[in-house]
N, C-alpha and C positions, 0 to 999 in steps of 0.2 A: 597484155605488155606494158600497157603505162605503169601496172600497179610494179609489173617487176624492175623498169627502168626506174622507180621513185624506193628503191630499197638501199638502205644506206650501200652497201656493198657492192652493188651492181653500178650506181650512181657515180659513187668516187671512183671505182676500177675505170668508168671511161671519161671521167674527167682527167685521170691520171694518162690513160691513154691519147685522148685526143691535145692534152699539153704535148705530150713527147710528137704526136704527128707533127703538130704546129711549129714546134721547135726544130724539127728536121727539115720540115719543109723551108723553114727560114735560115738554116746553116747550110742548104745543098741546092743552091740555084737547079740545080740538074735535075735533082728529084721533085723541086717544086715542080716544075713544068710539066713531068709525068703525072703527077699528083692532079695538079689543075686540071688536064685533061681527063684523065679518071673521073675525077669528080664529075666537070662538065656530062660525058657520057652516061653516068649512074644516073645525073637529074634528069637527062633527057629519054633514059630508059624508064625511070621511075614516072615520069609525066606520061608516057605513051600508055604504059601499062596501066596506070589510074584511069583515064579514061574509058581502057576496054573495059577493065574490072567492075569498074560501076555499077551496070546494071546487074551482074551477076552478084555483087554483095547484097543490094537491095533486094534479090529475090531469097539469098540466106540469110539475111538479117534475124529472124526469130531462132534460127538454129546457131548462128553466131553468140547470140546473146544469150541462150541457154548453156553455149559451151564456158563463154566467157564467165557466168554465174559458179559454174561448177570450178574453174580456175581460179578464178577468186578464193573460192573456198579454200580450196587445195592449198594455195599460196599462203592463206591465212594460218591452216594448220603446220604448215613447212617451216613459217615464222617463230611459231609457238617451238618448235623442237629445235631449231637451228636460230638461235639468237645472235650468232655470227652474221646472219644477212642484215642484221640492223645496225652493224657497226662498219665505218668507211674503213677503207684498206688501211689507211697510215695508222690508224687505231691497232689492226690486227696484226700489221707488223710489228708495230712498238709492243703490243703484249707478246707478240710470240719472241720476240727479241729479248724481252724481261724475262718470260719462261725458260727459256735456254741459255741466257746469262746465271739465273739460279741453278738450274739444274749441274754446270759446268761448276759453279763455285762448292756445289753439294758433293761432285765427284773430286775433287780437288782435295776440300777437306776430309773425304773419306780416305782418299789415297794418302795425304800427309799424316793423317793419323796413323 
């Protein structure tokens, strides 16, 4: 999970969503109240679940470690095949806009000639 979260694409997407969430909470007081209550509820459930699940996780740790190793290798291969995962959202959007703009210019040129 940490490796996925550290991918540039995922990390920058989370930053964008987080900024939008914070901005929305700041701009709309009623939503802020609802969001704050939801955050507290999620935090309470997470804390309660963590204490119950901890003994089970300790028992499963060797299996989790093996699965984590396989997932890490798979993620590494995926990163090699999809270099897009190493780029932040802003760069992907910029590259896409440039590509579309270039194609539109090519089409305009072809139509006008």
